[in-house]
C-alpha positions as CSV (number, residue, x, y, z in Angstrom):
1,X,99.9,-40.9,132.4
2,X,97.9,-43.3,134.0
3,X,95.9,-45.9,132.0
4,X,93.0,-47.3,133.5
5,X,91.7,-51.1,132.8
6,X,88.5,-52.2,130.9
7,X,87.9,-54.9,132.6
8,X,87.9,-53.4,136.2
9,X,86.2,-50.1,134.2
10,X,83.3,-52.6,133.6
11,X,83.0,-54.2,136.9
12,X,82.7,-51.1,139.1
13,X,80.5,-50.2,136.1
14,X,78.2,-53.5,137.3
15,X,78.5,-52.5,140.5
16,X,77.2,-49.8,139.9
17,X,74.2,-50.7,138.2
18,X,73.3,-53.0,141.4
19,X,73.3,-50.8,143.3
20,X,70.9,-48.8,141.9
21,X,67.0,-48.8,142.0
22,X,66.5,-51.2,138.6
23,X,69.2,-53.7,139.9
24,X,67.6,-55.8,140.8
25,X,65.3,-56.0,137.9
26,X,69.0,-55.9,135.7
27,X,70.2,-59.5,138.2
28,X,66.0,-60.6,137.3
29,X,67.0,-60.0,134.0
30,X,69.7,-61.0,133.6
31,X,69.5,-64.1,135.2
32,X,66.3,-65.3,132.7
33,X,68.7,-64.6,130.2
34,X,72.1,-66.9,131.0
35,X,68.8,-70.1,131.7
36,X,66.8,-69.0,128.4
37,X,70.1,-69.2,126.9
38,X,71.3,-72.1,128.1
39,X,69.1,-73.9,127.7
40,X,68.5,-73.0,123.6
41,X,71.6,-72.0,122.0
42,X,72.7,-75.4,120.9
43,X,69.8,-75.1,118.8
44,X,69.9,-71.6,117.9
45,X,73.6,-73.0,116.6
46,X,71.6,-76.1,115.2
47,X,69.0,-73.5,113.5
48,X,70.9,-71.1,112.3
49,X,73.0,-73.4,110.6
50,X,70.9,-75.6,108.8
51,X,68.8,-72.7,107.4
52,X,71.8,-71.6,106.0
53,X,71.9,-74.2,103.5
54,X,68.6,-74.3,103.5
55,X,68.5,-70.4,101.8
56,X,70.7,-71.6,98.8
57,X,68.6,-74.9,98.3
58,X,67.4,-73.8,94.5
59,X,71.3,-73.1,93.7
60,X,72.3,-75.6,96.1
61,X,69.7,-78.5,93.9
62,X,71.3,-76.4,90.1
63,X,74.6,-77.4,90.6
64,X,74.3,-80.9,92.0
65,X,71.0,-82.0,89.4
66,X,72.2,-79.8,86.7
67,X,72.4,-83.3,84.6
68,X,68.8,-84.2,85.6
69,X,67.0,-80.1,86.4
70,X,68.4,-78.7,82.8
71,X,68.5,-79.8,79.0
72,X,69.7,-77.8,75.9
73,X,67.0,-75.3,74.5
74,X,64.7,-76.0,70.8
75,X,62.8,-74.4,68.9
76,X,60.8,-77.0,67.9
77,X,57.7,-77.5,70.3
78,X,57.5,-79.3,72.9
79,X,56.3,-82.6,73.4
80,X,52.1,-83.1,74.6
81,X,52.0,-83.2,78.4
82,X,50.2,-86.5,78.1
83,X,53.4,-88.7,76.3
84,X,56.0,-86.7,78.8
85,X,54.0,-88.4,81.7
86,X,53.4,-91.6,79.6
87,X,57.0,-92.0,79.2
88,X,58.0,-91.2,82.6
89,X,55.3,-94.3,83.7
90,X,56.3,-96.3,81.4
91,X,60.6,-95.9,82.5
92,X,60.2,-97.0,86.1
93,X,56.9,-99.2,86.0
94,X,54.5,-96.7,87.6
95,X,51.2,-94.8,88.4
96,X,51.9,-90.8,87.9
97,X,50.1,-88.6,90.9
98,X,51.7,-84.9,90.2
99,X,53.5,-82.9,86.8
100,X,55.4,-79.9,86.7
101,X,56.2,-78.6,84.2
102,X,59.5,-76.6,82.3
103,X,59.4,-73.5,84.0
104,X,61.8,-72.2,81.1
105,X,63.2,-73.1,77.6
106,X,66.1,-74.9,79.3
107,X,65.1,-76.5,81.8
108,X,63.5,-80.4,82.3
109,X,60.0,-81.4,82.9
110,X,59.1,-83.4,86.3
111,X,56.6,-86.3,86.7
112,X,56.1,-88.0,90.4
113,X,55.8,-90.8,89.9
114,X,55.1,-93.7,93.2
115,X,56.1,-97.2,92.2
116,X,54.6,-100.4,93.2
117,X,56.1,-100.9,96.5
118,X,55.1,-97.4,97.4
119,X,58.3,-95.8,96.4
120,X,57.8,-92.6,95.4
121,X,60.5,-90.7,93.1
122,X,60.6,-87.9,90.5
123,X,61.2,-88.7,87.0
124,X,63.2,-86.0,84.9
125,X,61.7,-86.1,81.6
126,X,63.8,-84.1,77.9
127,X,60.1,-82.1,77.3
128,X,61.0,-81.9,73.5
129,X,62.8,-85.3,72.4
130,X,60.2,-86.8,75.5
131,X,63.5,-88.9,76.4
132,X,64.2,-90.4,80.1
133,X,67.2,-87.9,81.9
134,X,67.0,-89.7,84.9
135,X,65.1,-89.9,88.6
136,X,65.7,-89.4,91.7
137,X,63.9,-89.9,95.0
138,X,61.8,-87.2,95.9
139,X,62.1,-85.0,97.4
140,X,58.7,-82.7,97.4
141,X,58.4,-79.2,97.6
142,X,62.6,-79.5,98.7
143,X,63.6,-79.8,94.9
144,X,65.5,-82.8,96.4
145,X,65.8,-85.8,98.8
146,X,68.8,-83.4,100.4
147,X,68.0,-80.2,100.6
148,X,64.3,-82.4,102.3
149,X,66.1,-83.7,104.8
150,X,68.4,-80.7,105.5
151,X,64.7,-78.6,106.4
152,X,63.8,-81.8,108.1
153,X,67.0,-81.2,110.1
154,X,66.2,-77.6,110.3
155,X,62.5,-79.0,112.2
156,X,64.0,-81.8,114.2
157,X,61.3,-83.5,112.0
158,X,63.3,-86.1,110.7
159,X,63.5,-87.0,114.3
160,X,59.7,-87.1,115.2
161,X,57.3,-85.0,116.7
162,X,58.8,-84.4,120.5
163,X,61.9,-83.1,119.2
164,X,60.0,-80.7,116.5
165,X,58.4,-79.5,119.8
166,X,61.9,-78.8,121.3
167,X,61.9,-76.0,118.4
168,X,58.9,-74.2,119.4
169,X,59.6,-73.6,122.4
170,X,63.1,-72.5,121.2
171,X,61.4,-70.0,118.9
172,X,59.5,-68.3,121.5
173,X,62.5,-68.3,124.3
174,X,64.7,-66.2,120.7
175,X,61.7,-64.1,121.1
176,X,62.6,-63.1,125.0
177,X,66.7,-63.7,124.4
178,X,66.3,-60.7,122.1
179,X,64.5,-58.5,123.8
180,X,65.9,-59.4,127.5
181,X,69.4,-59.2,126.0
182,X,68.3,-55.8,124.3
183,X,67.2,-54.7,128.3
184,X,71.0,-55.9,129.2
185,X,73.1,-53.7,126.5
186,X,71.5,-50.9,127.2
187,X,74.2,-48.0,127.2
188,X,72.8,-46.8,130.6
189,X,75.6,-44.2,130.0
190,X,78.4,-46.5,129.8
191,X,80.0,-45.5,126.1
192,X,82.4,-49.3,125.3
193,X,80.5,-52.4,124.2
194,X,77.4,-50.9,122.7
195,X,79.0,-50.4,120.1
196,X,82.6,-51.3,120.3
197,X,84.1,-54.4,121.3
198,X,86.1,-53.6,124.6
199,X,89.4,-56.0,125.8
200,X,91.1,-59.1,123.8
201,X,90.4,-61.9,122.2
202,X,92.0,-63.9,125.5
203,X,89.8,-61.3,127.4
204,X,86.4,-62.3,129.4
205,X,85.0,-58.5,128.3
206,X,85.9,-58.9,124.4
207,X,83.7,-61.4,124.8
208,X,81.0,-60.5,126.1
209,X,80.6,-57.3,124.1
210,X,81.1,-59.7,121.5
211,X,78.1,-61.2,122.3
212,X,76.5,-58.0,122.7
213,X,77.2,-56.3,119.3
214,X,76.2,-58.5,117.4
215,X,73.3,-59.1,119.6
216,X,72.5,-55.5,119.2
217,X,73.1,-54.5,115.9
218,X,70.8,-58.2,114.7
219,X,68.5,-58.9,117.7
220,X,65.7,-57.2,115.4
221,X,66.2,-59.8,112.5
222,X,66.7,-63.0,115.2
223,X,63.7,-61.9,116.0
224,X,61.9,-61.6,112.6
225,X,63.7,-65.5,112.2
226,X,62.1,-66.0,115.3
227,X,58.7,-65.5,115.0
228,X,58.8,-66.0,111.1
229,X,58.7,-69.3,112.1
230,X,56.7,-70.3,114.2
231,X,53.5,-70.6,112.4
232,X,55.7,-73.8,110.9
233,X,55.5,-75.5,114.0
234,X,52.4,-78.1,115.0
235,X,51.5,-76.8,118.2
236,X,50.9,-73.1,117.8
237,X,51.1,-72.5,114.3
238,X,47.9,-75.3,113.9
239,X,45.8,-73.4,116.7
240,X,47.0,-69.8,114.4
241,X,45.8,-71.6,111.2
242,X,42.6,-72.5,112.5
243,X,42.4,-69.4,114.7
244,X,42.3,-67.3,111.5
245,X,40.5,-68.7,109.4
246,X,38.3,-69.1,112.0
247,X,38.8,-65.3,112.2
248,X,38.4,-64.6,108.5
249,X,41.7,-63.5,108.2
250,X,43.4,-65.6,106.4
251,X,40.8,-66.7,102.9
252,X,37.6,-66.2,103.3
253,X,35.1,-68.4,103.9
254,X,32.8,-67.2,100.7
255,X,35.4,-69.2,99.0
256,X,33.9,-72.1,100.8
257,X,30.7,-72.1,100.7
258,X,29.4,-73.3,97.0
259,X,32.1,-76.1,96.2
260,X,31.9,-79.9,97.6
261,X,35.0,-80.5,99.8
262,X,36.4,-83.7,101.2
263,X,37.8,-84.8,104.1
264,X,41.4,-84.7,103.6
265,X,43.5,-81.9,104.0
266,X,45.9,-80.0,101.7
267,X,48.2,-80.4,103.6
268,X,47.8,-83.8,103.1
269,X,47.3,-84.1,99.3
270,X,49.0,-82.2,97.3
271,X,53.2,-81.4,96.7
272,X,53.0,-78.0,98.8
273,X,50.9,-76.2,100.1
274,X,50.7,-72.9,101.4
275,X,50.4,-71.8,104.9
276,X,47.0,-70.7,105.1
277,X,45.8,-73.2,103.1
278,X,47.1,-76.7,104.9
279,X,44.7,-77.5,107.0
280,X,41.7,-76.2,104.8
281,X,39.8,-79.6,103.7
282,X,40.4,-80.0,99.4
283,X,37.4,-79.7,97.3
284,X,35.6,-82.8,95.8
285,X,35.1,-83.4,91.6
286,X,31.5,-84.3,91.4
287,X,31.9,-88.4,89.4
288,X,29.1,-88.1,87.1
289,X,30.4,-90.2,84.6
290,X,31.9,-89.2,82.4
291,X,35.7,-90.0,81.6
292,X,38.1,-87.7,83.3
293,X,39.4,-85.1,81.2
294,X,43.7,-85.2,79.9
295,X,46.4,-83.5,81.0
296,X,46.4,-82.0,78.2
297,X,43.5,-79.9,78.6
298,X,44.4,-79.9,82.1
299,X,47.3,-78.3,81.5
300,X,46.0,-75.6,78.5
301,X,43.2,-74.4,80.9
302,X,45.8,-73.7,84.2
303,X,47.8,-72.0,81.0
304,X,45.2,-69.8,80.1
305,X,44.2,-69.0,83.8
306,X,47.5,-67.6,83.8
307,X,48.8,-69.2,86.8
308,X,53.2,-68.3,87.1
309,X,55.3,-71.0,85.1
310,X,57.1,-73.4,87.9
311,X,53.6,-74.6,88.8
312,X,52.5,-77.8,90.2
313,X,50.2,-80.5,88.7
314,X,48.9,-82.8,90.9
315,X,46.9,-85.4,90.3
316,X,43.3,-86.4,91.6
317,X,44.0,-89.7,93.9
318,X,40.8,-90.9,93.7
319,X,36.8,-90.7,91.8
320,X,36.2,-87.2,93.9
321,X,39.7,-85.8,93.6
322,X,40.7,-82.9,91.8
323,X,43.0,-81.3,89.4
324,X,45.3,-78.5,90.9
325,X,47.7,-76.5,90.3
326,X,49.8,-74.5,93.0
327,X,52.4,-71.6,92.4
328,X,54.8,-70.6,95.3
329,X,57.8,-68.1,93.8
330,X,60.4,-66.6,95.3
331,X,57.7,-63.1,95.0
332,X,54.6,-64.6,97.0
333,X,52.2,-62.1,95.3
334,X,52.5,-64.4,92.8
335,X,51.2,-67.3,95.6
336,X,48.3,-69.1,93.6
337,X,46.0,-72.3,93.6
338,X,43.7,-73.4,91.4
339,X,41.0,-76.3,91.8
340,X,39.9,-78.8,89.0
341,X,36.5,-80.7,88.9
342,X,38.3,-83.3,87.7
343,X,35.2,-85.1,85.0
344,X,33.9,-81.6,83.4
345,X,37.2,-79.4,84.2
346,X,35.3,-76.2,86.2
347,X,37.2,-74.1,87.7
348,X,36.2,-75.2,92.1
349,X,39.1,-72.6,93.4
350,X,41.1,-70.2,92.3
351,X,42.8,-68.2,94.2
352,X,46.6,-65.9,95.1
353,X,48.5,-63.6,98.1
354,X,45.9,-60.9,96.1
355,X,42.5,-62.6,98.5
356,X,44.2,-63.3,101.8
357,X,43.5,-61.8,105.2
358,X,45.9,-58.7,106.3
359,X,46.7,-61.9,108.8
360,X,47.5,-64.7,106.2
361,X,49.4,-61.7,103.7
362,X,51.4,-61.3,106.9
363,X,52.5,-64.7,107.9
364,X,52.9,-65.7,104.5
365,X,55.5,-62.4,103.4
366,X,56.4,-63.4,106.8
367,X,57.5,-67.1,105.8
368,X,59.2,-66.0,102.9
369,X,61.8,-63.6,103.9
370,X,62.2,-66.7,106.2
371,X,63.0,-68.9,103.2
372,X,64.9,-65.9,101.4
373,X,63.4,-65.9,98.9
374,X,61.3,-62.4,98.1
375,X,63.8,-59.9,97.9
376,X,66.5,-62.5,95.6
377,X,70.1,-62.6,96.6
378,X,70.1,-59.4,98.6
379,X,67.0,-62.0,100.4
380,X,69.7,-64.8,101.3
381,X,72.8,-63.4,102.2
382,X,70.5,-60.8,104.3
383,X,69.0,-64.1,106.2
384,X,72.6,-66.0,105.7
385,X,74.3,-62.7,107.7
386,X,72.2,-63.0,110.8
387,X,72.5,-66.7,110.7
388,X,76.1,-66.0,110.9
389,X,75.8,-63.2,113.9
390,X,73.6,-66.1,115.4
391,X,76.5,-68.6,115.6
392,X,78.9,-65.8,116.9
393,X,76.6,-64.0,119.2
394,X,76.3,-68.3,120.6
395,X,79.5,-69.1,120.1
396,X,80.8,-65.8,122.1
397,X,78.1,-66.4,124.7
398,X,79.5,-69.9,125.8
399,X,83.8,-68.3,126.1
400,X,82.3,-65.7,128.0
401,X,80.4,-68.0,130.8
402,X,83.5,-70.5,130.7
403,X,85.3,-67.6,131.0
404,X,83.9,-66.1,134.2
405,X,81.7,-68.8,135.5
406,X,83.7,-69.8,139.0
407,X,86.0,-73.1,139.2
408,X,83.3,-76.4,139.3
409,X,80.7,-73.7,139.6
410,X,77.8,-72.9,136.7
411,X,77.7,-69.6,137.8
412,X,74.2,-68.2,136.8
413,X,73.4,-64.5,137.9
414,X,72.9,-64.0,141.3
415,X,69.4,-63.5,142.9
416,X,67.8,-60.5,143.3
417,X,67.7,-58.8,146.5
418,X,64.5,-56.5,145.5
419,X,61.8,-59.5,145.5
420,X,59.1,-56.9,144.5
421,X,60.6,-57.6,140.5
422,X,58.7,-60.9,140.3
423,X,56.1,-60.2,140.3
424,X,56.5,-57.9,136.9
425,X,58.9,-61.5,135.7
426,X,55.8,-63.7,136.1
427,X,53.7,-61.1,135.1
428,X,56.2,-61.5,132.0
429,X,56.1,-65.3,132.4
430,X,52.2,-64.9,131.7
431,X,52.0,-63.5,129.1
432,X,54.4,-65.5,127.0
433,X,52.4,-68.3,128.5
434,X,49.4,-67.6,126.4
435,X,51.2,-66.4,123.7
436,X,53.1,-69.0,122.7
437,X,52.1,-72.3,125.4
438,X,54.8,-74.9,124.8
439,X,57.5,-71.9,125.7
440,X,55.6,-70.6,128.4
441,X,55.4,-74.4,130.1
442,X,59.6,-75.0,128.9
443,X,59.7,-71.2,131.2
444,X,57.4,-72.4,134.1
445,X,59.6,-75.5,134.3
446,X,62.2,-73.2,134.3
447,X,61.4,-71.4,137.3
448,X,60.3,-74.6,139.3
449,X,63.4,-75.3,139.7
450,X,65.2,-72.4,139.8
451,X,63.6,-72.5,142.9
452,X,62.1,-75.3,144.4
453,X,65.6,-77.7,143.4
454,X,68.5,-74.7,142.3
455,X,67.9,-72.9,145.6
456,X,66.7,-75.6,148.7
457,X,69.1,-78.1,148.0
458,X,72.6,-77.4,149.2
459,X,75.3,-79.2,146.3
460,X,72.8,-77.4,143.3
461,X,73.5,-75.0,145.3
462,X,76.9,-74.2,145.7
463,X,76.9,-75.9,141.7
464,X,74.8,-73.4,140.2
465,X,76.0,-70.6,142.6
């Protein structure tokens, strides 16, 4: 009785694939998939590792900073917000710029302050006694400087604008990898390596199947993570944001027709703002000679409006600034922003998720799910599983390549014999370039290097064969 070697079977199946009418297309897509993976897999692992940690930012912040964030619940009334803010200012000799009321009976109040040296910190205050519990470096929307660092590392914004553009290109390449990977995985009459793993861990076939099968199961979620992460990108995200607002797909233009506005975008004046509003101008107060209404009255207005707990109140930055309350709860439907005239207390802007157009809602919802917020722990675990799948796929791809490459060569898949397939591939590249310009530029560079250098320069051709 003879046994069939799965490695030989796979090789035979590959040869048969090349012999079919679509073999040239398969080779071309395999080559593109290889190049794209070679370029972005290290970044994909980086995104998965940092993103997987950031999914649990609230839990990590709660664990590390519980002494600052939690207090013993009490039956006594909480101190007035103005008194809490005054305690924070006195403790650091600083100026308050934002206030976060306690979101639960066992939570402290938070006051964002700016010191004379320009440093921004968060002061935690017991809302019942008014005593200061401590202060930390301002972590803005991330809740702590540690999680803010993690978020900046995730986007590479920590290293400047150019590296963050790399992440934008990686997001577009991830979409290409998912689509081309699913094409390469498609069974085409095969039974092994589709949903099961063949071979042993020490063999190349096992790693090929591990890469393909994990990608097939997680591909849709990886595609979702990539497309929902792109709105944060500097070039693509800003341009889509601007176009969506101009087309009325974000907040309708009517929200801005009858109120005075400044030239300062919301993302620069607020602790955190929604994607749809980050580039919109801040409303402006109208100086009337009256005194600014007090914080106690401001909090009373926001409470009367029924804004969800956990909101941040950003203070006016100058005489035309406004008091702004903004909240972004785990369920995005509760998102809301309210701007008040600092002198009259008049509501200048009050809108939330329900007021957005279809595109704005889709993007805001996608961002919420991307961050693991929308469906609680289940959402976090699903996104974490996707991050782990990305790491497994990337490691499997690296091992598979290392085992299959010829000694001393890169082992790029061969050029397709039918050159007409490049018409279809260039059409795809043009479409990708139009939708995601930075990714399109990276693809054009990759193809140019392949055609002009790797194919025609003998030493490179030998190394890449």
